[in-house]
Short mmCIF file of the C-alpha atoms (twelve columns), coordinates in Angstrom:
data_MODEL
# 
_entry.id   MODEL 
# 
loop_
_atom_site.group_PDB 
_atom_site.id 
_atom_site.type_symbol 
_atom_site.label_atom_id 
_atom_site.label_alt_id 
_atom_site.label_comp_id 
_atom_site.label_asym_id 
_atom_site.label_seq_id 
_atom_site.Cartn_x 
_atom_site.Cartn_y 
_atom_site.Cartn_z 
_atom_site.pdbx_PDB_model_num 
ATOM 1  C CA . UNK A 1  205.467 -185.142 -27.910 1 
ATOM 2  C CA . UNK A 2  203.199 -184.149 -25.026 1 
ATOM 3  C CA . UNK A 3  201.044 -187.228 -25.536 1 
ATOM 4  C CA . UNK A 4  204.064 -189.530 -25.287 1 
ATOM 5  C CA . UNK A 5  205.048 -188.077 -21.909 1 
ATOM 6  C CA . UNK A 6  201.599 -188.792 -20.495 1 
ATOM 7  C CA . UNK A 7  201.720 -192.454 -21.510 1 
ATOM 8  C CA . UNK A 8  203.220 -194.687 -18.824 1 
ATOM 9  C CA . UNK A 9  205.883 -197.123 -19.909 1 
ATOM 10 C CA . UNK A 10 204.831 -200.627 -18.941 1 
ATOM 11 C CA . UNK A 11 207.693 -202.749 -20.283 1 
ATOM 12 C CA . UNK A 12 210.439 -200.808 -18.540 1 
ATOM 13 C CA . UNK A 13 213.342 -202.991 -17.401 1 
ATOM 14 C CA . UNK A 14 216.500 -201.737 -15.710 1 
ATOM 15 C CA . UNK A 15 218.365 -204.846 -16.887 1 
ATOM 16 C CA . UNK A 16 217.515 -204.485 -20.583 1 
ATOM 17 C CA . UNK A 17 217.419 -200.737 -21.173 1 
ATOM 18 C CA . UNK A 18 218.142 -198.460 -18.220 1 
ATOM 19 C CA . UNK A 19 218.350 -195.159 -20.129 1 
ATOM 20 C CA . UNK A 20 214.581 -194.368 -20.205 1 
ATOM 21 C CA . UNK A 21 214.565 -194.157 -16.399 1 
ATOM 22 C CA . UNK A 22 216.543 -190.941 -16.668 1 
ATOM 23 C CA . UNK A 23 215.370 -189.322 -19.904 1 
ATOM 24 C CA . UNK A 24 211.654 -190.180 -20.067 1 
ATOM 25 C CA . UNK A 25 209.335 -188.046 -17.926 1 
ATOM 26 C CA . UNK A 26 206.596 -190.695 -17.783 1 
ATOM 27 C CA . UNK A 27 208.599 -193.109 -15.627 1 
ATOM 28 C CA . UNK A 28 206.921 -193.324 -12.215 1 
ATOM 29 C CA . UNK A 29 208.395 -193.199 -8.730  1 
ATOM 30 C CA . UNK A 30 207.353 -196.831 -8.221  1 
ATOM 31 C CA . UNK A 31 209.331 -197.806 -11.323 1 
ATOM 32 C CA . UNK A 32 212.415 -196.022 -9.956  1 
ATOM 33 C CA . UNK A 33 212.031 -197.826 -6.616  1 
ATOM 34 C CA . UNK A 34 211.684 -201.157 -8.425  1 
ATOM 35 C CA . UNK A 35 214.758 -200.438 -10.539 1 
ATOM 36 C CA . UNK A 36 216.881 -199.455 -7.536  1 
ATOM 37 C CA . UNK A 37 215.692 -202.505 -5.636  1 
ATOM 38 C CA . UNK A 38 216.285 -205.011 -8.433  1 
ATOM 39 C CA . UNK A 39 219.591 -203.741 -9.837  1 
ATOM 40 C CA . UNK A 40 221.058 -200.769 -7.994  1 
ATOM 41 C CA . UNK A 41 224.579 -201.077 -9.498  1 
ATOM 42 C CA . UNK A 42 223.217 -200.858 -13.053 1 
ATOM 43 C CA . UNK A 43 220.840 -198.051 -12.085 1 
ATOM 44 C CA . UNK A 44 223.678 -195.986 -10.631 1 
ATOM 45 C CA . UNK A 45 226.108 -196.815 -13.431 1 
ATOM 46 C CA . UNK A 46 223.559 -195.585 -15.955 1 
ATOM 47 C CA . UNK A 47 222.778 -192.434 -13.991 1 
ATOM 48 C CA . UNK A 48 226.419 -191.451 -13.582 1 
ATOM 49 C CA . UNK A 49 227.370 -192.510 -17.115 1 
ATOM 50 C CA . UNK A 50 224.635 -190.368 -18.673 1 
ATOM 51 C CA . UNK A 51 225.599 -187.473 -16.440 1 
ATOM 52 C CA . UNK A 52 229.304 -187.712 -17.273 1 
ATOM 53 C CA . UNK A 53 228.475 -187.855 -20.987 1 
ATOM 54 C CA . UNK A 54 226.436 -184.652 -20.705 1 
ATOM 55 C CA . UNK A 55 223.106 -186.349 -21.393 1 
ATOM 56 C CA . UNK A 56 220.457 -184.159 -19.817 1 
ATOM 57 C CA . UNK A 57 218.694 -186.009 -17.019 1 
ATOM 58 C CA . UNK A 58 215.171 -184.730 -16.483 1 
ATOM 59 C CA . UNK A 59 214.177 -182.930 -13.291 1 
ATOM 60 C CA . UNK A 60 211.460 -185.508 -12.612 1 
ATOM 61 C CA . UNK A 61 213.974 -188.345 -12.997 1 
ATOM 62 C CA . UNK A 62 216.356 -186.645 -10.564 1 
ATOM 63 C CA . UNK A 63 213.539 -186.142 -8.067  1 
ATOM 64 C CA . UNK A 64 212.369 -189.750 -8.463  1 
ATOM 65 C CA . UNK A 65 215.902 -191.110 -8.039  1 
ATOM 66 C CA . UNK A 66 216.245 -189.188 -4.782  1 
ATOM 67 C CA . UNK A 67 212.744 -190.045 -3.558  1 
ATOM 68 C CA . UNK A 68 213.266 -193.721 -4.378  1 
ATOM 69 C CA . UNK A 69 216.495 -193.729 -2.368  1 
ATOM 70 C CA . UNK A 70 214.639 -192.191 0.589   1 
ATOM 71 C CA . UNK A 71 211.799 -194.709 0.263   1 
ATOM 72 C CA . UNK A 72 214.344 -197.517 0.451   1 
ATOM 73 C CA . UNK A 73 216.046 -195.843 3.445   1 
ATOM 74 C CA . UNK A 74 219.247 -195.607 1.404   1 
ATOM 75 C CA . UNK A 75 220.585 -192.436 3.009   1 
ATOM 76 C CA . UNK A 76 224.088 -192.917 1.643   1 
ATOM 77 C CA . UNK A 77 222.751 -192.825 -1.922  1 
ATOM 78 C CA . UNK A 78 220.381 -189.945 -1.158  1 
ATOM 79 C CA . UNK A 79 223.243 -187.873 0.227   1 
ATOM 80 C CA . UNK A 80 225.341 -188.537 -2.880  1 
ATOM 81 C CA . UNK A 81 222.585 -187.448 -5.248  1 
# 
């Protein structure tokens, strides 16, 4: 399992399968920024849906979601995270 976490995901797409953004530790900050930029409504819907269904969202994913919001100067989102 440790080897899988170290392998970056290259075919990640917020439009096709948004769940890995929040449960896979190998997703990068740049990938979170890209996802928020390309489809923020789906990104947020997935984040809040997973959270409300008690799916554990990784600490790195939470940090990346917040950092990506800051990078995009989206202070409203950052404050709500």
